[in-house]
Backbone as CSV, one residue per row, in Angstrom:
resi,resn,N_x,N_y,N_z,CA_x,CA_y,CA_z,C_x,C_y,C_z
1,MET,0.925,-1.211,0.035,0.039,-0.135,-0.016,0.814,1.316,-0.032
2,LYS,0.406,2.072,-0.753,1.189,3.592,-0.724,0.177,4.561,-0.098
3,PHE,0.768,5.374,0.502,0.041,6.598,1.061,0.910,8.090,1.004
4,TYR,0.114,8.925,0.442,0.816,10.181,0.147,0.710,10.837,1.847
5,LEU,2.032,11.358,1.895,2.383,11.798,3.207,2.164,13.544,3.371
6,ALA,1.285,14.001,3.842,0.963,15.215,3.909,1.063,15.754,5.272
7,HIS,2.359,16.857,5.413,2.658,17.330,6.760,3.320,18.579,6.448
8,PRO,3.543,19.439,7.433,3.900,20.880,7.457,5.336,20.667,7.189
9,PHE,5.974,21.781,6.443,7.132,22.021,5.845,8.122,22.051,6.880
10,ASP,7.622,22.774,8.022,8.430,22.987,9.284,8.784,21.784,10.088
11,ALA,7.952,20.658,9.721,8.242,19.526,10.498,8.943,18.390,9.666
12,ARG,9.359,18.814,8.592,9.850,17.796,7.241,10.979,16.786,7.901
13,LYS,12.195,17.496,8.634,13.312,16.767,9.335,12.819,15.556,10.130
14,TRP,11.953,15.778,11.071,11.586,14.594,12.077,10.596,13.773,11.475
15,VAL,9.758,14.273,10.423,9.027,13.609,9.662,9.523,12.645,8.862
16,ARG,10.549,12.921,8.161,11.373,12.161,7.364,11.990,10.917,7.998
17,LYS,12.309,11.206,9.309,12.897,9.876,10.055,11.908,9.132,10.358
18,TRP,10.617,9.735,10.960,9.560,8.656,11.258,9.209,8.072,10.077
19,GLU,9.075,8.692,8.820,8.599,8.181,7.790,9.402,6.770,7.293
20,LEU,10.602,6.933,7.490,11.619,5.834,7.109,11.704,4.756,7.918
21,GLU,11.292,5.026,9.275,11.117,4.019,10.596,9.993,3.168,10.045
22,ILE,8.916,3.796,9.560,7.358,3.296,9.252,7.872,2.338,7.990
23,GLU,8.734,2.872,7.035,8.748,2.047,5.809,9.643,0.842,5.922
24,ALA,10.498,1.184,7.114,11.319,-0.117,7.404,10.459,-1.496,7.899
25,ALA,9.660,-1.307,8.280,8.802,-2.423,8.915,8.190,-3.000,7.708
26,GLY,8.253,-2.437,6.424,7.640,-3.219,5.112,6.162,-3.354,4.842
27,ASN,5.238,-2.518,5.429,3.775,-2.838,5.414,3.370,-1.869,4.355
28,VAL,3.918,-0.543,4.518,3.360,0.605,3.659,4.437,1.198,3.018
29,GLU,4.154,2.307,1.994,5.259,2.924,1.362,4.470,4.320,1.351
30,LEU,5.307,5.351,1.911,4.858,6.734,2.034,5.387,7.426,1.080
31,LEU,4.650,8.065,0.508,5.102,9.129,-0.670,5.090,10.415,-0.101
32,ASN,6.461,11.107,0.375,6.839,12.329,0.980,7.147,13.324,-0.223
33,PRO,5.945,14.208,-0.502,6.120,15.285,-1.717,7.500,16.109,-1.393
34,PHE,8.140,16.082,-0.462,9.184,16.960,-0.079,10.266,16.282,-0.450
35,TYR,10.541,14.902,-0.357,11.589,14.027,-0.689,11.752,13.016,-1.536
36,ASP,10.631,12.524,-1.887,10.337,11.178,-2.603,9.895,11.785,-4.112
37,GLN,9.294,12.780,-4.175,8.929,13.131,-5.647,9.895,13.279,-6.600
38,PRO,9.867,12.784,-7.634,10.895,13.050,-8.804,10.995,14.716,-9.154
39,ASN,12.088,15.134,-9.241,12.388,16.176,-9.689,12.085,17.471,-8.761
40,ARG,11.973,17.183,-7.451,11.619,18.159,-6.645,13.169,18.462,-5.785
41,THR,13.621,19.444,-6.413,14.946,19.986,-5.823,15.092,21.113,-4.817
42,ASP,13.854,21.905,-4.696,13.898,23.038,-3.965,14.124,22.659,-2.466
43,VAL,13.463,21.680,-1.767,13.873,21.257,-0.648,15.210,20.760,-0.154
44,GLU,15.998,20.034,-1.208,17.149,19.968,-1.085,18.112,21.171,-0.911
45,ARG,17.658,22.216,-1.674,18.378,23.524,-1.850,18.168,24.355,-0.453
46,ILE,17.004,24.216,-0.031,16.528,24.980,1.186,17.401,24.209,2.121
47,ASP,17.374,22.720,2.455,18.079,22.290,3.644,19.250,22.586,3.499
48,ALA,20.294,22.659,2.413,21.506,22.812,2.315,21.871,24.392,2.611
49,GLY,20.808,24.996,2.631,21.105,26.548,2.951,21.399,27.417,1.679
50,ARG,20.980,27.006,0.479,21.295,27.441,-0.952,20.082,28.301,-1.381
51,ALA,18.835,28.239,-0.427,17.742,28.664,-1.202,16.612,29.010,-0.058
52,GLN,15.992,29.965,-0.168,14.979,30.477,0.831,13.452,29.542,0.547
53,ARG,12.631,29.519,1.185,11.473,28.969,1.189,10.721,29.571,0.029
54,TYR,10.056,28.888,-0.724,9.232,29.345,-1.851,9.930,30.323,-3.022
55,GLU,11.131,30.623,-2.605,12.026,31.457,-3.854,11.815,30.616,-5.380
56,GLU,12.250,29.384,-5.511,12.322,28.592,-6.846,10.716,28.167,-7.166
57,LEU,9.936,28.404,-6.423,8.337,27.680,-6.710,7.775,28.344,-7.823
58,ILE,7.012,27.641,-8.738,6.144,28.352,-9.345,4.628,27.665,-8.862
59,ALA,4.038,28.246,-8.080,2.751,27.646,-7.717,1.989,26.665,-8.441
60,SER,1.574,26.956,-9.659,0.764,26.176,-10.467,1.681,24.845,-10.799
61,ASP,2.905,24.782,-11.048,3.637,23.636,-11.218,3.745,22.771,-9.884
62,LEU,4.016,23.334,-8.779,3.932,22.766,-7.500,2.890,21.842,-7.092
63,VAL,1.573,22.610,-7.222,0.311,22.122,-6.935,0.013,21.160,-7.812
64,ARG,0.159,21.019,-9.158,-0.134,20.221,-9.900,0.414,18.734,-9.770
65,LYS,2.095,19.014,-9.551,2.642,17.923,-9.461,2.382,17.270,-8.039
66,ASP,2.047,17.891,-6.804,1.561,17.123,-5.737,0.306,16.540,-5.669
67,LEU,-0.499,17.067,-6.619,-1.695,16.474,-6.664,-1.599,14.917,-7.539
68,ALA,-0.750,15.265,-8.616,-0.639,13.894,-9.540,0.127,12.970,-8.903
69,TYR,1.112,13.224,-7.882,1.694,12.573,-6.992,0.685,11.684,-5.969
70,MET,-0.186,12.455,-5.439,-1.256,12.083,-4.561,-1.986,10.699,-5.342
71,LEU,-2.247,11.086,-6.529,-2.913,10.102,-7.375,-2.405,8.773,-7.686
72,LEU,-1.052,8.762,-7.118,-0.125,7.257,-7.490,-0.602,6.634,-5.970
73,ALA,-1.015,7.129,-5.059,-1.241,6.600,-3.749,-2.722,5.981,-3.551
74,ASP,-2.690,5.260,-2.480,-3.763,4.231,-2.102,-4.591,5.088,-1.164
75,GLY,-4.177,6.259,-0.301,-4.977,7.036,0.567,-3.587,8.208,0.994
76,LEU,-4.336,8.756,1.833,-3.481,9.828,2.417,-3.271,9.763,4.021
77,VAL,-1.996,10.007,4.389,-1.588,10.087,5.939,-1.043,11.291,5.897
78,GLY,-2.000,11.954,6.906,-1.895,13.403,7.436,-1.318,13.753,8.692
79,LEU,-0.527,14.240,8.780,-0.018,14.926,10.091,-0.436,16.583,10.552
80,VAL,-1.132,16.793,11.443,-1.729,17.951,11.818,-1.070,18.369,13.259
81,THR,-0.134,19.013,12.898,0.653,19.030,14.422,0.446,20.522,15.251
82,GLY,-0.130,21.371,14.298,-0.311,22.670,14.931,0.713,23.800,14.393
83,ASP,1.948,23.221,13.597,2.408,23.993,12.702,1.738,24.688,11.657
84,LEU,1.930,25.769,11.116,1.082,26.333,9.951,1.395,25.645,8.949
85,SER,0.314,25.232,8.053,0.710,24.411,6.886,-0.877,24.217,6.180
86,TYR,-0.821,25.310,5.200,-2.060,25.252,4.405,-2.101,24.239,3.531
87,GLY,-0.873,24.013,3.039,-0.735,22.554,2.037,-1.282,21.474,2.578
88,THR,-1.236,21.113,3.907,-1.465,19.823,4.502,-3.024,19.898,4.540
89,ILE,-3.758,21.063,5.153,-5.222,20.971,4.947,-5.828,20.800,3.585
90,MET,-5.088,21.438,2.534,-5.802,21.518,1.146,-5.567,19.919,0.800
91,GLU,-4.522,19.432,1.014,-4.367,17.958,0.528,-5.310,16.990,1.052
92,ILE,-5.545,17.309,2.322,-6.798,16.610,2.914,-8.146,16.723,2.093
93,VAL,-8.311,17.855,1.799,-9.610,17.966,1.064,-9.487,17.588,-0.181
94,TYR,-8.350,17.683,-1.057,-8.172,17.150,-2.354,-8.167,15.391,-2.039
95,ALA,-7.460,14.795,-1.137,-7.783,13.491,-0.969,-9.413,13.175,-0.939
96,ASN,-10.141,13.796,-0.372,-11.587,13.793,-0.228,-12.251,13.795,-1.529
97,ILE,-11.729,14.737,-2.417,-12.232,15.001,-3.668,-12.109,13.585,-4.512
98,PHE,-10.638,13.341,-4.348,-10.249,12.056,-5.322,-10.632,10.825,-4.572
99,ASP,-11.610,10.868,-3.682,-12.424,9.819,-3.015,-11.089,8.692,-2.365
100,LEU,-10.134,9.186,-1.843,-9.061,8.469,-1.055,-9.408,8.271,0.052
101,PRO,-9.106,7.404,1.007,-9.275,7.260,2.497,-7.884,8.219,3.034
102,VAL,-8.639,8.615,4.148,-7.665,9.801,4.871,-7.401,9.237,6.415
103,TYR,-6.267,9.277,6.752,-5.887,8.899,8.106,-5.191,10.107,8.652
104,LEU,-5.517,10.413,9.898,-4.763,11.823,10.240,-4.236,11.547,11.703
105,ALA,-2.962,11.876,11.966,-2.475,12.015,13.383,-2.740,13.686,13.628
106,VAL,-3.716,13.839,14.407,-3.872,15.325,15.020,-3.278,15.389,16.450
107,THR,-2.079,16.100,16.304,-1.463,16.010,17.528,-1.327,17.360,18.413
108,ASN,-2.332,18.556,17.979,-2.291,19.515,18.426,-3.627,19.920,19.566
109,GLY,-4.146,18.646,19.607,-5.393,18.763,20.548,-6.678,19.024,19.977
110,GLU,-6.709,19.017,18.335,-7.976,19.486,17.663,-8.640,18.345,17.137
111,GLU,-8.445,17.326,17.633,-8.687,15.904,17.080,-10.368,16.009,16.835
112,LYS,-11.128,16.932,17.525,-12.520,16.657,17.646,-12.906,17.943,16.415
113,HIS,-12.159,18.638,16.034,-12.452,19.644,15.220,-13.348,19.251,13.966
114,PRO,-14.431,19.824,13.820,-15.633,19.200,12.935,-15.020,18.938,11.448
115,TRP,-14.152,19.883,10.991,-13.735,19.847,9.385,-12.743,18.667,9.530
116,LEU,-11.773,18.328,10.405,-11.079,17.277,10.661,-11.751,15.892,10.585
117,ARG,-12.772,16.020,11.483,-13.399,14.793,11.345,-14.399,14.444,10.107
118,GLN,-14.816,15.542,9.576,-15.689,15.293,8.248,-14.763,14.778,7.132
119,HIS,-13.376,15.266,7.095,-12.295,15.044,6.097,-11.706,13.983,6.167
120,SER,-11.853,12.879,7.316,-10.891,11.676,7.802,-11.709,10.821,8.013
121,ASP,-10.950,9.507,7.552,-11.493,8.142,7.782,-11.067,7.629,9.417
122,VAL,-10.048,8.109,9.826,-9.403,7.743,11.080,-8.587,8.935,11.621
123,ILE,-8.612,9.123,12.972,-7.864,10.240,13.510,-7.310,9.631,14.659
124,PHE,-5.747,9.666,14.536,-5.226,9.421,15.817,-4.666,10.558,16.741
125,THR,-4.439,10.449,17.618,-4.083,11.801,18.449,-2.510,11.741,18.853
126,SER,-1.729,10.849,18.255,-0.394,11.171,18.409,0.416,10.523,17.103
127,SER,1.605,10.861,16.855,2.354,10.357,15.546,2.706,9.107,15.929
128,ASP,3.104,8.505,17.503,3.231,7.033,17.643,2.091,6.346,17.228
129,ALA,0.915,6.737,17.640,-0.251,5.911,17.308,-0.445,5.799,15.985
130,MET,-0.293,6.442,14.785,-0.227,6.705,13.547,0.841,5.632,13.066
131,LYS,2.078,5.780,13.646,3.122,4.980,13.262,2.951,3.401,13.758
132,HIS,2.280,3.079,14.879,1.884,1.866,15.157,0.844,1.350,14.178
133,PHE,-0.025,2.079,13.833,-1.383,1.621,12.805,-0.377,1.427,11.565
134,LEU,0.706,2.313,11.053,0.984,2.140,9.761,1.884,0.859,9.658
135,THR,2.912,0.528,10.759,3.637,-0.651,10.703,2.744,-1.929,10.882
136,HIS,1.666,-1.818,11.157,1.056,-3.186,11.427,-0.330,-3.308,10.504
137,TYR,-0.288,-2.372,9.437,-1.255,-2.044,8.360,-1.549,-3.223,7.538
138,LYS,-2.852,-3.583,7.652,-3.375,-4.787,6.815,-4.472,-4.269,5.986
139,ALA,-4.285,-3.988,4.535,-5.316,-3.391,3.505,-6.543,-4.182,3.820
140,GLU,-6.537,-5.400,3.962,-7.917,-5.927,3.693,-8.933,-5.498,5.180
141,GLU,-8.366,-5.118,6.176,-9.157,-4.630,7.269,-9.812,-3.463,7.211
142,TYR,-9.383,-2.435,6.118,-10.080,-1.307,5.783,-10.468,-1.364,4.519
143,GLU,-10.971,-2.325,3.799,-11.640,-2.312,2.493,-13.073,-2.494,2.752
């Protein structure tokens, strides 16, 4: 199973470590748009201190590529941490439009927010709970 991984840009470094630990378990593949998407070099340049956030981005290209990448997935895994992330919220909505299952880890205490409940299939209240779910994921249990 493949899941598109929606998460705040500012959380990308700890999320990358978290993602790779989950993938090592072998049950799921997480498609991280910041690090796994082909031809995405802006994050590498930002991480290396050679570019500023949004400096090299053409909005229409980024959004189109992220949505196409999402369509390669069987669902969306989203991390709602409290860090500002317009993209994460919009990706959750698009996953619903594309009729993909949405699994959220809402770690900022807002797990009962009606918009998050409406747009997700399962909400976890910690990234550890989400990690446990993904490392033990069995597709047939959620079909």
